[in-house]
C-alpha positions, 0 to 999 in steps of 0.5 A: 540500478535504481534507488528504492525507499521502503517504509520498513527497510529504508533506502537500497538499490535494485536493478532498474527496469531494462526498457525505457519509454521515451514518452514516459517521463514520470518515475514509476512509484513502486510503493505497495500498501501494507496489508489492510492499510486501506480497509477503512477507506474502502469499507466506508466509501464502497460499502457504507460501513460505519467506523464502529462496525469496522472497529468491531470487525477488527476486534473480532479478528475479521479485519487485519491491518499492520506492517508486513 
């Protein structure tokens, strides 16, 4: 069993991964981002969008970000 901490559901147990790799010491992080959580970072960094343009897209319903 593996203890998982979900940002919405809190902490709970899940079945662990059946295979073990002796050279892999770092625990596997299974924290998926929320829908649209990184919209702003991606649009600014890769498309050079301005924060104002992003707000307009959010206001127009083109972009969405939020919890599940």
